[in-house]
C-alpha positions in Angstrom: 61.2 55.0 135.6 63.6 55.9 132.8 67.3 55.0 132.7 68.4 58.4 134.0 66.2 58.1 137.1 67.0 54.4 137.5 70.8 55.1 137.5 70.4 58.0 140.0 68.2 55.9 142.3 70.7 53.0 142.2 73.5 55.4 143.1 71.6 56.9 145.9 70.9 53.4 147.3 74.6 53.3 148.1 76.2 51.8 145.0 79.2 53.3 143.3 78.6 55.7 140.3 80.2 53.1 138.0 77.9 50.4 139.3 74.8 52.5 139.0 75.5 53.3 135.3 76.5 49.8 134.3 73.6 47.9 136.0 71.1 50.3 134.5 72.0 48.9 131.1 73.7 45.5 131.8 70.8 43.1 131.4 69.7 44.8 128.1 73.1 43.8 126.7 73.3 40.4 128.2 75.4 40.9 131.4 74.2 39.4 134.7 73.4 42.1 137.3 75.5 40.6 140.0 78.5 40.2 137.8 78.1 43.8 136.6 78.0 45.0 140.2 81.3 43.2 141.0 82.9 44.2 137.7 82.2 47.9 138.2 82.8 48.2 141.9 86.4 49.2 141.8 85.8 52.1 139.3 83.8 54.3 141.6 85.3 57.5 143.0 87.5 58.0 139.9 88.8 54.4 139.9 89.2 53.1 143.4 88.6 56.5 145.0 91.7 57.9 143.4 89.9 60.8 141.8 90.8 60.0 138.2 88.2 59.3 135.5 84.7 59.7 137.0 83.0 56.3 137.7 79.9 57.3 135.9 82.1 57.8 132.8 83.9 54.5 133.2 80.6 52.7 133.8 79.3 54.3 130.5 82.5 53.0 128.7 81.6 49.5 129.9 78.0 49.8 128.6 79.3 51.0 125.3 81.6 48.0 125.2 78.7 45.7 126.0 76.7 47.1 123.1 79.3 47.1 120.4 82.6 45.9 121.7 84.6 43.3 119.8 85.0 39.7 120.6 87.5 38.9 117.9 90.9 40.6 117.7 90.5 41.1 114.0 87.2 42.9 114.3 88.5 46.3 113.5 85.1 47.7 112.6 83.7 47.0 116.1 86.8 48.5 117.7 86.3 51.6 115.6 82.6 51.9 116.5 83.4 51.5 120.2 86.1 54.2 120.1 83.8 56.5 118.1 81.0 56.0 120.7 83.3 56.6 123.6 84.6 59.8 122.0 81.1 61.0 121.4 80.1 60.2 125.0 83.1 62.1 126.4 82.3 65.1 124.2 78.7 65.2 125.4 79.6 64.6 129.0 82.3 67.4 128.9 79.8 69.7 127.2 77.6 69.3 130.2 80.2 69.1 133.0 83.5 70.6 131.6 85.6 67.5 132.5 85.5 63.7 133.0 87.9 63.8 136.0 86.3 63.0 139.3 88.4 65.4 141.5 87.7 68.2 139.1 84.0 67.5 138.9 83.8 67.5 142.7 86.3 70.3 143.2 87.8 68.0 145.8 90.6 65.4 145.6 88.9 62.5 147.4 92.0 60.3 147.1 93.1 61.6 150.5 91.3 60.7 153.7 91.1 64.3 154.8 89.5 65.4 151.5 87.2 62.3 151.3 86.0 63.2 154.8 85.4 66.8 153.6 83.5 65.5 150.6 81.3 63.5 152.9 80.7 66.4 155.2 79.8 68.6 152.3 77.4 65.9 151.1 79.0 66.0 147.6 78.2 62.3 146.9 74.5 62.9 147.4 74.2 66.4 146.0 76.7 66.6 143.2 77.4 63.0 142.0 73.8 62.1 141.1 73.9 64.6 138.3 76.9 63.0 136.7 75.3 59.5 137.0 72.1 60.8 135.4 74.0 62.6 132.7 75.9 59.4 131.9 72.7 57.4 131.6 70.9 60.1 129.5 73.9 60.4 127.1 74.0 56.6 126.7 70.3 56.6 125.8 71.0 59.3 123.2 74.0 57.6 121.5 73.2 53.9 121.7 
């Protein structure tokens, strides 16, 4: 199973989009799977189900940081590489999906109970979100 399918399958198991993307890559870059799951949990649904930046995107940002993020404040080169990779990731994700904003991707503001219930009834999390999770994993494979 490639990373795209692995991330989608993990998401469809019931994990958040952010968790699915991060745990697909975490062990490759030295992060324990259980810690990764805890770390990424609050980023699903556009950061705490607020509908902001898509969790698949924030999960990808965490993966990029694991790969090339800095551990020393003075390491400007690593910071620049990380920012460049994030910019490239966002460009590619937007090319495929027009935006990185959860509520815009879903065409539904899931931050309200009423609209979250509507999203569940419309099955958006199972029919729309797996594409974004898969796209995030595929783009990471391309740029890392």
